[in-house]
TIPADREN-708768 format. One record per residue (C-alpha): residue in one letter; residue number from 1; x, y, z. Coordinates in Angstrom, 3 decimals, padded with zeros to 6 digits, always signed. Each point is the difference from the previous one (the first is absolute). Layout:
# residues N
NODE / rest / nr / px / py / pz
NODE / A / NUM / X / Y / Z
...
# end
This chain:
# residues 468
NODE / rest / nr / px / py / pz
NODE / M / 1 / -119.854 / +041.871 / +129.177
NODE / S / 2 / -000.361 / +000.645 / -003.709
NODE / A / 3 / +002.875 / +000.031 / -002.393
NODE / S / 4 / +000.470 / +001.473 / -003.451
NODE / R / 5 / +002.741 / -001.114 / -002.390
NODE / R / 6 / +001.235 / +002.555 / -002.489
NODE / S / 7 / +003.195 / -000.854 / -001.904
NODE / G / 8 / +001.179 / -002.200 / +002.798
NODE / T / 9 / -000.906 / +002.176 / +003.016
NODE / T / 10 / -002.302 / -000.797 / +002.923
NODE / D / 11 / -001.476 / +002.769 / +002.181
NODE / E / 12 / -001.528 / -000.882 / +003.347
NODE / I / 13 / -003.092 / +002.011 / +000.959
NODE / G / 14 / -001.310 / +000.015 / +003.580
NODE / P / 15 / -003.573 / -001.031 / +000.839
NODE / D / 16 / -001.107 / +003.541 / +000.909
NODE / E / 17 / +001.799 / +001.682 / -002.928
NODE / P / 18 / -001.744 / -000.330 / -003.403
NODE / E / 19 / +001.840 / +000.107 / -003.232
NODE / R / 20 / +000.344 / +003.492 / -001.361
NODE / D / 21 / +001.480 / +001.777 / -002.950
NODE / G / 22 / +002.799 / +002.528 / +000.256
NODE / P / 23 / +003.711 / -000.007 / +000.756
NODE / E / 24 / -000.422 / -002.450 / +002.869
NODE / G / 25 / -002.508 / -002.224 / -001.776
NODE / S / 26 / +000.031 / -001.533 / -003.443
NODE / D / 27 / +002.114 / +002.790 / -001.462
NODE / G / 28 / +002.707 / -000.595 / +002.607
NODE / S / 29 / -000.061 / -003.709 / -000.763
NODE / D / 30 / +000.305 / +000.675 / -003.736
NODE / L / 31 / +002.938 / +002.323 / +000.616
NODE / L / 32 / +001.750 / -002.611 / +002.105
NODE / A / 33 / -000.613 / -002.655 / -002.656
NODE / A / 34 / +001.381 / +002.286 / -002.716
NODE / L / 35 / +003.119 / +000.733 / +002.039
NODE / L / 36 / +000.641 / -003.658 / +000.695
NODE / D / 37 / -000.548 / -001.048 / -003.595
NODE / G / 38 / +002.291 / +002.743 / -001.269
NODE / M / 39 / +002.972 / -001.171 / +002.040
NODE / D / 40 / +003.026 / -001.462 / -001.770
NODE / A / 41 / +000.472 / -002.541 / +002.799
NODE / A / 42 / -002.324 / -002.858 / +000.820
NODE / L / 43 / -001.839 / +000.566 / +003.272
NODE / C / 44 / -002.241 / -002.086 / +002.196
NODE / A / 45 / -001.229 / +000.553 / +003.547
NODE / F / 46 / -001.162 / -002.264 / +002.802
NODE / D / 47 / -002.152 / +000.644 / +003.035
NODE / A / 48 / +000.968 / -001.103 / +003.484
NODE / D / 49 / -001.256 / -003.528 / -000.720
NODE / G / 50 / +002.111 / -000.342 / -003.142
NODE / V / 51 / -002.889 / +000.431 / -002.479
NODE / V / 52 / +000.808 / +001.741 / -003.269
NODE / T / 53 / -001.755 / +003.380 / -000.146
NODE / H / 54 / +001.758 / +001.752 / -002.942
NODE / W / 55 / +001.468 / -001.249 / -003.273
NODE / N / 56 / +001.104 / +002.377 / -002.762
NODE / R / 57 / +000.444 / -000.450 / -003.745
NODE / E / 58 / +003.779 / -000.422 / +000.139
NODE / A / 59 / -000.487 / -002.939 / +002.369
NODE / E / 60 / -002.478 / -001.412 / -002.505
NODE / R / 61 / +002.473 / +000.480 / -002.828
NODE / I / 62 / +002.824 / -001.803 / +001.810
NODE / L / 63 / -001.989 / -002.945 / +001.418
NODE / G / 64 / -003.034 / -000.141 / -002.278
NODE / W / 65 / -002.525 / -000.010 / +002.848
NODE / S / 66 / -002.639 / +002.706 / -000.309
NODE / A / 67 / -001.137 / +002.170 / +002.905
NODE / A / 68 / -003.323 / -001.835 / +000.102
NODE / E / 69 / +001.848 / -003.293 / +000.372
NODE / A / 70 / +002.491 / +001.257 / +002.583
NODE / V / 71 / -001.914 / +002.266 / +002.378
NODE / G / 72 / -001.620 / -001.935 / +002.827
NODE / R / 73 / +002.429 / -002.923 / -000.014
NODE / H / 74 / +001.845 / -000.869 / +003.188
NODE / G / 75 / +003.689 / +000.379 / -000.639
NODE / F / 76 / +001.740 / -001.411 / -003.060
NODE / A / 77 / -000.382 / -003.667 / +000.889
NODE / G / 78 / -001.406 / -002.246 / -002.675
NODE / W / 79 / -000.096 / +002.533 / -002.808
NODE / A / 80 / +003.003 / +002.411 / -000.070
NODE / V / 81 / +002.469 / -002.113 / +002.000
NODE / R / 82 / +000.735 / -003.710 / +000.014
NODE / S / 83 / -001.534 / -001.797 / +002.960
NODE / A / 84 / +003.416 / -001.063 / +001.186
NODE / D / 85 / +001.149 / +003.625 / +000.167
NODE / A / 86 / -003.252 / +001.571 / +001.204
NODE / E / 87 / +000.680 / -000.172 / +003.745
NODE / E / 88 / +003.451 / +001.538 / -000.305
NODE / V / 89 / -001.119 / +002.757 / -002.378
NODE / E / 90 / -003.033 / +000.889 / +002.075
NODE / G / 91 / +002.010 / +000.089 / +003.199
NODE / R / 92 / +002.615 / +002.299 / -001.466
NODE / L / 93 / -002.634 / +002.323 / -001.461
NODE / L / 94 / -002.154 / +000.239 / +003.132
NODE / A / 95 / +003.104 / +000.562 / +002.098
NODE / A / 96 / +000.288 / +003.413 / -001.669
NODE / M / 97 / -003.108 / +001.137 / +001.959
NODE / H / 98 / +001.993 / -000.191 / +003.221
NODE / A / 99 / +003.391 / +001.155 / -001.323
NODE / P / 100 / +001.170 / +003.622 / -000.298
NODE / G / 101 / +000.470 / +001.496 / -003.459
NODE / R / 102 / -000.073 / -001.918 / -003.254
NODE / Q / 103 / +000.969 / -003.622 / -000.372
NODE / V / 104 / +001.585 / -001.224 / -003.229
NODE / H / 105 / -000.344 / -003.630 / -001.086
NODE / E / 106 / +000.257 / -002.080 / -003.144
NODE / F / 107 / -002.659 / -002.627 / -000.763
NODE / A / 108 / -000.860 / -002.317 / -002.843
NODE / L / 109 / -003.682 / +000.654 / -000.849
NODE / L / 110 / -002.262 / -001.985 / -002.317
NODE / T / 111 / -001.619 / +001.448 / -003.080
NODE / K / 112 / -003.527 / -000.888 / -001.025
NODE / D / 113 / +001.276 / -002.238 / -002.799
NODE / G / 114 / +002.199 / -001.965 / +002.418
NODE / G / 115 / +003.327 / +001.723 / -000.562
NODE / R / 116 / +002.291 / +001.309 / +002.693
NODE / V / 117 / +001.258 / +003.578 / +000.355
NODE / L / 118 / +002.722 / +001.083 / +002.414
NODE / V / 119 / -001.077 / +003.307 / +001.531
NODE / R / 120 / +001.520 / +002.425 / +002.461
NODE / T / 121 / -002.485 / +001.329 / +002.556
NODE / Q / 122 / -000.052 / +003.009 / +002.284
NODE / S / 123 / -002.510 / -000.388 / +002.830
NODE / A / 124 / -001.018 / +002.378 / +002.774
NODE / A / 125 / -002.712 / +000.111 / +002.634
NODE / V / 126 / -003.155 / +002.109 / -000.331
NODE / R / 127 / -000.911 / +001.528 / +003.369
NODE / G / 128 / -003.522 / +000.685 / +001.197
NODE / P / 129 / -001.194 / +003.074 / +001.917
NODE / D / 130 / +001.081 / -001.648 / +003.262
NODE / G / 131 / +003.502 / -000.586 / -001.359
NODE / K / 132 / -000.409 / -003.750 / -000.134
NODE / P / 133 / +000.661 / -001.971 / -003.196
NODE / A / 134 / -003.124 / -000.117 / -002.149
NODE / G / 135 / +001.628 / -001.775 / -002.937
NODE / L / 136 / +002.916 / +000.375 / -002.343
NODE / Y / 137 / +000.787 / +000.953 / -003.562
NODE / C / 138 / +002.394 / -001.879 / -002.250
NODE / A / 139 / +001.564 / +001.555 / -003.096
NODE / F / 140 / +001.827 / -002.393 / -002.265
NODE / S / 141 / +001.681 / -000.179 / -003.369
NODE / E / 142 / +001.825 / -002.603 / -002.016
NODE / V / 143 / +003.524 / -000.438 / +001.287
NODE / H / 144 / +001.655 / +000.491 / -003.378
NODE / T / 145 / -001.903 / +003.246 / -000.484
NODE / Q / 146 / +001.055 / +001.224 / +003.420
NODE / I / 147 / +003.593 / -001.017 / -000.628
NODE / D / 148 / -000.015 / +001.831 / -003.345
NODE / L / 149 / -001.291 / +003.108 / +001.751
NODE / E / 150 / +002.605 / -000.256 / +002.729
NODE / R / 151 / +002.734 / -000.522 / -002.570
NODE / S / 152 / -001.149 / +003.069 / -001.921
NODE / I / 153 / +000.028 / +002.099 / +003.157
NODE / A / 154 / +003.377 / -001.370 / +001.063
NODE / L / 155 / +001.453 / +000.641 / -003.457
NODE / S / 156 / -001.309 / +003.558 / +000.001
NODE / E / 157 / +001.454 / +000.713 / +003.424
NODE / A / 158 / +003.341 / -001.568 / -000.931
NODE / L / 159 / +000.233 / +002.013 / -003.206
NODE / F / 160 / -000.634 / +003.269 / +001.773
NODE / E / 161 / +002.279 / -000.749 / +002.929
NODE / E / 162 / +002.819 / -002.380 / -000.880
NODE / A / 163 / +000.353 / -000.122 / -003.801
NODE / S / 164 / +003.481 / +000.632 / -001.375
NODE / W / 165 / -001.409 / +001.890 / -002.989
NODE / G / 166 / -002.197 / +003.060 / -000.258
NODE / V / 167 / -003.764 / -000.481 / +000.271
NODE / V / 168 / -002.337 / +002.925 / -000.605
NODE / L / 169 / -003.786 / -000.003 / -000.126
NODE / V / 170 / -000.992 / +002.774 / -002.409
NODE / D / 171 / -003.610 / +001.193 / +000.032
NODE / A / 172 / -002.121 / +000.767 / -003.059
NODE / D / 173 / +001.300 / +003.609 / +000.049
NODE / L / 174 / +003.581 / -001.307 / -000.378
NODE / R / 175 / +000.986 / +001.042 / +003.506
NODE / P / 176 / +001.724 / -002.325 / +002.479
NODE / A / 177 / -002.466 / -001.354 / +002.574
NODE / V / 178 / +002.240 / -002.538 / +001.778
NODE / V / 179 / +003.769 / -000.493 / -000.243
NODE / N / 180 / +002.338 / -002.421 / +001.680
NODE / A / 181 / +003.258 / +000.932 / +001.692
NODE / H / 182 / +002.160 / -000.996 / -002.978
NODE / A / 183 / -001.992 / +002.193 / -002.406
NODE / A / 184 / +000.127 / +002.947 / +002.394
NODE / R / 185 / +003.793 / -000.251 / +000.165
NODE / A / 186 / +000.232 / -000.241 / -003.789
NODE / L / 187 / -002.141 / +003.121 / -000.372
NODE / G / 188 / +002.057 / +001.838 / +002.598
NODE / V / 189 / -002.940 / +000.890 / +002.279
NODE / G / 190 / -001.827 / -001.375 / +003.023
NODE / R / 191 / -002.792 / -002.554 / -000.284
NODE / T / 192 / -002.668 / +002.479 / +001.094
NODE / S / 193 / +001.257 / +003.108 / -001.786
NODE / V / 194 / -000.199 / -001.720 / -003.392
NODE / L / 195 / -003.705 / -000.854 / +000.300
NODE / G / 196 / -002.376 / +001.956 / -002.217
NODE / R / 197 / +002.741 / +001.965 / -001.750
NODE / P / 198 / +000.213 / +000.154 / -003.812
NODE / L / 199 / +002.807 / -002.075 / -001.454
NODE / G / 200 / +001.378 / +003.166 / -001.562
NODE / D / 201 / +000.886 / +001.245 / +003.497
NODE / L / 202 / +002.182 / -003.057 / +000.542
NODE / L / 203 / +001.586 / -000.539 / -003.417
NODE / A / 204 / +001.716 / +002.588 / -002.182
NODE / Q / 205 / +000.219 / -002.206 / -003.097
NODE / G / 206 / -001.849 / -003.112 / -001.083
NODE / V / 207 / -003.348 / +001.181 / +001.405
NODE / E / 208 / -001.751 / -000.011 / -003.371
NODE / E / 209 / +001.105 / -003.540 / -000.807
NODE / L / 210 / -000.980 / -001.287 / +003.444
NODE / E / 211 / -003.418 / +001.695 / -000.008
NODE / S / 212 / -000.630 / -001.302 / -003.518
NODE / A / 213 / +000.706 / -003.538 / +001.209
NODE / L / 214 / -002.321 / +000.417 / +002.993
NODE / T / 215 / -002.780 / +001.399 / -002.187
NODE / H / 216 / +000.372 / -002.910 / -002.410
NODE / V / 217 / -000.263 / -002.508 / +002.844
NODE / L / 218 / -003.154 / +001.666 / +001.335
NODE / A / 219 / -001.592 / -000.147 / -003.448
NODE / E / 220 / +001.359 / -003.235 / -001.483
NODE / G / 221 / +001.477 / -002.057 / +002.825
NODE / A / 222 / +003.490 / -001.124 / +000.890
NODE / P / 223 / +002.675 / -000.095 / -002.745
NODE / P / 224 / +001.364 / -003.446 / -000.948
NODE / A / 225 / +003.545 / +000.714 / +001.218
NODE / P / 226 / +001.838 / +002.387 / +002.365
NODE / A / 227 / +001.029 / +003.383 / -001.351
NODE / E / 228 / +003.270 / +001.807 / +000.642
NODE / I / 229 / -000.494 / +003.708 / +000.617
NODE / W / 230 / +002.749 / +002.597 / +000.494
NODE / V / 231 / -000.943 / +002.697 / +002.494
NODE / S / 232 / +001.637 / +002.868 / +001.828
NODE / V / 233 / -000.945 / +000.032 / +003.680
NODE / R / 234 / -000.130 / +003.299 / +001.849
NODE / T / 235 / +001.952 / -000.357 / +003.246
NODE / P / 236 / +001.433 / +002.477 / +002.519
NODE / D / 237 / +003.411 / -000.731 / -001.533
NODE / G / 238 / -001.202 / +000.834 / -003.509
NODE / E / 239 / -001.397 / -002.048 / -002.869
NODE / Q / 240 / +001.066 / -003.631 / -000.271
NODE / R / 241 / -000.264 / -001.900 / -003.284
NODE / R / 242 / -001.407 / -003.485 / +000.578
NODE / C / 243 / -001.275 / -002.901 / -002.082
NODE / W / 244 / -002.960 / -001.904 / +001.462
NODE / R / 245 / -001.280 / -003.324 / -001.272
NODE / C / 246 / -003.745 / +000.360 / +000.519
NODE / G / 247 / -002.913 / -002.401 / +000.145
NODE / F / 248 / -003.636 / +001.085 / +000.132
NODE / V / 249 / -003.293 / -001.650 / +000.992
NODE / R / 250 / -003.460 / +001.500 / -000.165
NODE / L / 251 / -001.962 / -000.085 / +003.251
NODE / A / 252 / -003.784 / -000.436 / -000.119
NODE / S / 253 / -002.548 / -000.202 / +002.801
NODE / P / 254 / -001.216 / -003.562 / +000.679
NODE / L / 255 / -003.218 / +001.368 / +001.502
NODE / A / 256 / -001.339 / +001.671 / -003.130
NODE / E / 257 / -002.204 / -001.784 / -002.519
NODE / E / 258 / +002.164 / +001.397 / -002.787
NODE / P / 259 / +003.771 / +000.538 / +000.350
NODE / V / 260 / +000.650 / +003.452 / +001.423
NODE / P / 261 / +003.649 / +001.091 / -000.196
NODE / L / 262 / +001.402 / +000.888 / +003.400
NODE / G / 263 / +003.387 / +000.936 / -001.395
NODE / V / 264 / +003.225 / -001.666 / -001.047
NODE / G / 265 / +002.462 / -002.104 / +001.939
NODE / W / 266 / +003.435 / +001.208 / -001.089
NODE / L / 267 / +003.009 / -002.149 / +000.873
NODE / F / 268 / +003.503 / +001.101 / -000.934
NODE / H / 269 / +003.608 / -001.001 / +000.539
NODE / D / 270 / +003.053 / +002.207 / -000.491
NODE / V / 271 / +002.165 / -001.415 / -002.784
NODE / T / 272 / +002.100 / +003.118 / -000.597
NODE / D / 273 / +003.341 / -001.642 / +000.743
NODE / A / 274 / -000.771 / -002.991 / -002.199
NODE / K / 275 / -001.218 / +002.190 / -002.885
NODE / Q / 276 / +003.022 / +002.269 / +000.218
NODE / S / 277 / +002.328 / -003.004 / +000.009
NODE / E / 278 / -001.872 / -001.406 / -002.984
NODE / Q / 279 / +000.234 / +003.303 / -001.869
NODE / E / 280 / +003.703 / +000.360 / +000.806
NODE / A / 281 / +000.685 / -003.543 / -001.191
NODE / S / 282 / -001.945 / +000.621 / -003.201
NODE / L / 283 / +001.838 / +003.274 / -000.595
NODE / L / 284 / +003.345 / -001.685 / +000.627
NODE / R / 285 / -000.807 / -002.753 / -002.495
NODE / F / 286 / -000.998 / +002.567 / -002.620
NODE / R / 287 / +003.116 / +002.090 / +000.487
NODE / T / 288 / +002.247 / -003.062 / -000.058
NODE / N / 289 / -001.608 / -001.082 / -003.262
NODE / Q / 290 / +000.498 / +003.491 / -001.413
NODE / L / 291 / +003.691 / -000.056 / +000.881
NODE / H / 292 / +000.364 / -003.428 / -001.585
NODE / R / 293 / -001.757 / +001.082 / -003.183
NODE / A / 294 / +002.041 / +003.196 / -000.140
NODE / V / 295 / +003.282 / -001.904 / +000.220
NODE / R / 296 / -001.020 / -002.304 / -002.846
NODE / A / 297 / -001.145 / +002.899 / -002.172
NODE / A / 298 / +003.107 / +002.081 / +000.749
NODE / A / 299 / +002.249 / -002.904 / -000.945
NODE / E / 300 / -001.273 / +000.309 / -003.565
NODE / C / 301 / +000.945 / +003.700 / -000.279
NODE / E / 302 / +003.143 / +000.753 / -001.972
NODE / D / 303 / +000.353 / +003.485 / +001.502
NODE / P / 304 / +000.459 / -000.018 / +003.816
NODE / R / 305 / -001.812 / +003.354 / +000.182
NODE / E / 306 / -003.051 / -001.661 / -001.533
NODE / A / 307 / +000.339 / -002.758 / +002.582
NODE / A / 308 / -000.102 / +002.657 / +002.744
NODE / A / 309 / -003.194 / +001.427 / -001.527
NODE / V / 310 / -001.515 / -003.500 / -000.127
NODE / H / 311 / +000.643 / -000.468 / +003.721
NODE / L / 312 / -001.643 / +003.365 / +000.619
NODE / D / 313 / -003.112 / -000.885 / -002.018
NODE / F / 314 / -000.530 / -003.350 / +001.721
NODE / A / 315 / +000.448 / +001.596 / +003.433
NODE / L / 316 / -002.563 / +002.693 / -000.779
NODE / A / 317 / -002.944 / -002.417 / -000.357
NODE / G / 318 / -002.186 / +000.270 / +003.098
NODE / F / 319 / +002.729 / +001.890 / +001.839
NODE / A / 320 / +000.126 / +003.611 / -001.195
NODE / D / 321 / -001.405 / +002.376 / -002.599
NODE / H / 322 / +003.257 / +001.524 / -001.233
NODE / A / 323 / +003.686 / -000.872 / +000.158
NODE / L / 324 / +003.256 / +001.789 / -000.800
NODE / I / 325 / +003.647 / -001.095 / -000.312
NODE / D / 326 / +002.653 / +002.623 / +000.643
NODE / R / 327 / +003.716 / -000.704 / -000.487
NODE / V / 328 / +002.806 / +001.772 / +001.847
NODE / S / 329 / +001.602 / +002.474 / -002.373
NODE / G / 330 / +003.530 / -001.051 / -000.885
NODE / G / 331 / -000.385 / -003.683 / +000.765
NODE / A / 332 / -000.296 / -001.022 / +003.647
NODE / V / 333 / +000.725 / +001.075 / +003.557
NODE / A / 334 / +002.363 / -002.153 / +002.022
NODE / D / 335 / -000.630 / -000.599 / +003.655
NODE / G / 336 / +001.376 / +002.860 / +002.111
NODE / A / 337 / +000.211 / +002.447 / -002.919
NODE / E / 338 / -001.313 / +003.565 / +000.318
NODE / T / 339 / -003.502 / +000.563 / -001.364
NODE / G / 340 / -000.184 / +003.758 / +000.334
NODE / S / 341 / -000.103 / +000.673 / -003.768
NODE / L / 342 / -002.013 / -003.106 / -000.799
NODE / R / 343 / -002.116 / +000.154 / -003.180
NODE / L / 344 / -002.424 / -002.568 / -001.396
NODE / V / 345 / -000.768 / -000.669 / -003.663
NODE / R / 346 / -003.295 / -001.526 / -001.158
NODE / V / 347 / +000.420 / -003.465 / -001.554
NODE / A / 348 / -003.578 / -001.280 / -000.301
NODE / A / 349 / -003.527 / +001.011 / +000.958
NODE / T / 350 / -003.512 / -001.321 / -000.410
NODE / P / 351 / -002.065 / +001.874 / -002.597
NODE / S / 352 / -002.058 / +002.868 / +001.378
NODE / G / 353 / -002.914 / -000.482 / -002.412
NODE / A / 354 / -001.393 / -003.306 / -001.216
NODE / P / 355 / +001.342 / -003.098 / +001.778
NODE / G / 356 / +002.894 / -001.806 / -001.595
NODE / P / 357 / +003.556 / -001.202 / +000.554
NODE / S / 358 / +002.522 / +002.241 / +001.692
NODE / L / 359 / +001.795 / +002.437 / -002.286
NODE / L / 360 / +003.798 / +000.184 / -000.160
NODE / T / 361 / +001.433 / +003.505 / -000.231
NODE / G / 362 / +002.649 / +001.033 / -002.481
NODE / Q / 363 / +003.705 / +000.401 / +000.595
NODE / A / 364 / -000.096 / +003.763 / +000.627
NODE / G / 365 / +000.824 / -000.442 / +003.660
NODE / L / 366 / -001.818 / +003.121 / +001.196
NODE / P / 367 / -000.386 / -000.052 / +003.799
NODE / V / 368 / -003.433 / -000.080 / +001.636
NODE / R / 369 / -000.788 / +003.214 / +001.866
NODE / Y / 370 / -000.407 / -001.466 / +003.469
NODE / G / 371 / +000.068 / +002.516 / +002.843
NODE / E / 372 / +001.926 / -000.356 / +003.219
NODE / G / 373 / -001.483 / -002.625 / +002.303
NODE / H / 374 / -001.759 / -001.812 / -002.809
NODE / P / 375 / -000.887 / -003.622 / +000.986
NODE / A / 376 / +002.014 / -001.384 / -002.950
NODE / L / 377 / +003.104 / +001.911 / +001.079
NODE / Q / 378 / -000.481 / -001.114 / +003.588
NODE / C / 379 / -000.267 / -003.595 / -001.220
NODE / V / 380 / +003.352 / +000.203 / -001.784
NODE / E / 381 / +001.708 / +001.766 / +002.902
NODE / R / 382 / -001.241 / -002.554 / +002.537
NODE / A / 383 / +000.346 / -002.988 / -002.329
NODE / G / 384 / -003.390 / -001.111 / +001.339
NODE / S / 385 / -003.718 / +000.225 / -000.747
NODE / V / 386 / -001.952 / +003.205 / +000.635
NODE / R / 387 / -003.772 / +000.340 / +000.236
NODE / A / 388 / -001.912 / +003.261 / -000.422
NODE / S / 389 / -003.676 / +000.981 / +000.031
NODE / V / 390 / -001.859 / +003.257 / -000.499
NODE / G / 391 / -002.268 / -000.563 / +003.009
NODE / T / 392 / -003.489 / +001.467 / +000.434
NODE / V / 393 / -000.117 / +003.100 / -002.183
NODE / S / 394 / -002.198 / +001.444 / -002.705
NODE / V / 395 / +000.175 / -001.196 / -003.595
NODE / E / 396 / +001.793 / +003.184 / -001.043
NODE / K / 397 / +002.613 / -000.368 / +002.732
NODE / A / 398 / +000.539 / -003.662 / -000.919
NODE / R / 399 / +000.534 / +000.945 / -003.650
NODE / E / 400 / +002.514 / +002.703 / +000.975
NODE / W / 401 / +001.814 / -002.509 / +002.227
NODE / A / 402 / +000.408 / -002.481 / -002.865
NODE / V / 403 / +000.926 / +002.528 / -002.694
NODE / S / 404 / +002.624 / +001.664 / +002.196
NODE / R / 405 / +001.737 / -003.378 / +000.278
NODE / Q / 406 / -000.051 / -000.588 / -003.766
NODE / W / 407 / -002.599 / -002.778 / +000.313
NODE / P / 408 / -003.333 / -000.491 / -001.804
NODE / S / 409 / -002.630 / +002.339 / +001.420
NODE / D / 410 / -002.243 / -002.788 / +001.310
NODE / A / 411 / +002.717 / -001.553 / +002.208
NODE / V / 412 / -000.628 / +000.164 / +003.762
NODE / H / 413 / +002.191 / -002.860 / +001.308
NODE / A / 414 / +003.611 / -000.757 / -000.947
NODE / L / 415 / +002.517 / -002.747 / +000.678
NODE / C / 416 / +003.636 / +000.349 / -001.051
NODE / A / 417 / +002.308 / -003.046 / -000.040
NODE / V / 418 / +003.738 / +000.261 / -000.605
NODE / L / 419 / +001.625 / -001.738 / -002.982
NODE / R / 420 / +003.172 / -001.798 / +001.091
NODE / S / 421 / +002.524 / -002.235 / -001.760
NODE / R / 422 / +003.588 / -001.039 / +000.783
NODE / G / 423 / +000.102 / +002.090 / +003.155
NODE / R / 424 / -001.020 / +003.205 / -001.769
NODE / T / 425 / -003.143 / +002.123 / -000.097
NODE / L / 426 / -001.181 / +000.291 / -003.607
NODE / G / 427 / -003.199 / +001.960 / +000.441
NODE / V / 428 / -003.549 / -000.241 / +001.306
NODE / V / 429 / -003.318 / -001.467 / -001.116
NODE / T / 430 / -003.120 / +001.902 / +001.097
NODE / F / 431 / -003.485 / -001.525 / +000.232
NODE / L / 432 / -002.976 / +002.360 / +000.211
NODE / R / 433 / -003.623 / -000.569 / +001.017
NODE / G / 434 / -003.065 / +002.134 / -000.569
NODE / A / 435 / -002.748 / +000.946 / +002.435
NODE / G / 436 / -001.910 / -003.227 / -000.671
NODE / R / 437 / +002.690 / -002.105 / +001.690
NODE / S / 438 / +001.316 / -000.248 / +003.546
NODE / Q / 439 / +003.420 / +001.314 / +000.915
NODE / F / 440 / +003.041 / -002.247 / -000.260
NODE / E / 441 / +000.796 / -002.231 / +002.975
NODE / R / 442 / +003.058 / -001.901 / +001.161
NODE / G / 443 / -000.995 / -003.102 / -001.957
NODE / D / 444 / -000.224 / +002.101 / -003.151
NODE / A / 445 / +003.503 / +001.316 / +000.604
NODE / V / 446 / +001.362 / -003.545 / +000.205
NODE / Y / 447 / -001.568 / -000.835 / -003.361
NODE / A / 448 / +001.308 / +003.225 / -001.550
NODE / E / 449 / +003.493 / -000.857 / +001.230
NODE / D / 450 / -000.202 / -003.425 / -001.685
NODE / V / 451 / -000.935 / +001.701 / -003.263
NODE / A / 452 / +002.744 / +002.593 / +000.472
NODE / V / 453 / +002.644 / -002.726 / +000.279
NODE / R / 454 / -000.965 / -001.344 / -003.413
NODE / I / 455 / -000.195 / +003.439 / -001.604
NODE / G / 456 / +003.360 / +000.956 / +001.502
NODE / S / 457 / +001.638 / -003.137 / -001.416
NODE / A / 458 / -001.424 / +000.731 / -003.452
NODE / L / 459 / +001.235 / +003.607 / +000.034
NODE / D / 460 / +003.432 / -001.101 / +001.208
NODE / L / 461 / +000.164 / -002.498 / -002.858
NODE / A / 462 / -000.947 / +002.760 / -002.430
NODE / E / 463 / +002.880 / +002.082 / +001.300
NODE / V / 464 / +002.433 / -002.899 / -000.384
NODE / L / 465 / -001.149 / -000.565 / -003.570
NODE / G / 466 / +000.329 / +003.674 / -000.770
NODE / R / 467 / -003.705 / +000.539 / -000.643
NODE / E / 468 / +000.004 / +003.132 / +002.153
# end
């Protein structure tokens, strides 16, 4: 029997069969050697007598023994395993020839320079044409490498199955390739229906910012810190405004010689409630500070009417675009009095041109031409706040709506708060917002009522002092 060794392989050739070229001859042996040497795992093989017949480059890298030094040796005794452990290791390896399936073991092998490496092996029998064991192969790798791989796989599976935050694998075309259950719920769709769809089909707002972040990660790598992105999610119940705290990692293939981007790992957590609470707390602090500053500034005003205008100016900052103070003609309205012939007189208003302090009107006492059902009149009649909004109409219709109510033409949202003092209704303060702001909400009405209390007290003081 003649044998040829090429890159750690031995081919047996029968006595009546000469060596020959072709797929089953030298070329087949070269192909087998190339496949074995290209494996990421170390691999060796034994014949039925326990003699090493194959030894690839990864095995050489881990233990330091070359194929020429390994092939032909009987077992690992005396070179790759300590003598004291040789019998046990050999017995456990050769037992795989008579056991079904693969057998997994951990051994301490010796390197060529005398060191020890803990490896995890997978061994299985190689059957001959008659079905009897003709040898076995043994694939092994360093235990820490195997554990790292298993941890990576376990982490990936846990993230896409059990994570309590959204995990999305986005491909290089910025389309979701894999999503976990949490992300699917956040996006309002099923885990399979979201795959391959453009992000614009899932989000109504925030798409540009999110895609910009993903593109940056593909080109430059992960950002140094999480990013908070506001989005509007399209759901069967309509659009939902959400704030997601997002983290990004670039994914590259470990098999390529140069890093090839596979996509982006996008992790996000919904922080909408926390952000809204933070914004509300910040807004409350600002408004409280404004009220405090207004009280201190108004205390320095000799004329109570000027103090009322000061309160109006401080309240306007960050709250509204225009404001008006209207006083009940003839003084005040007592609780339970008839309001059928109620008329309001303008006391102060913000300037319609360049920004500046509110302007006090003269003493002419001409009533404002408010029509029946005007929000300011309703506010006085109810002795409570009234909100009004133009709704979704054209620019021309919105301008007509504001002008017909004697408001600046750019007003689209209004909030009227009643002015009260000593059990009487003195008038109404009206705050107006343009199209660039959202409509007034209940929290805004509470703030307007706080301002109205101070303005009402100042106007009542002006009446007592005979300034009106």
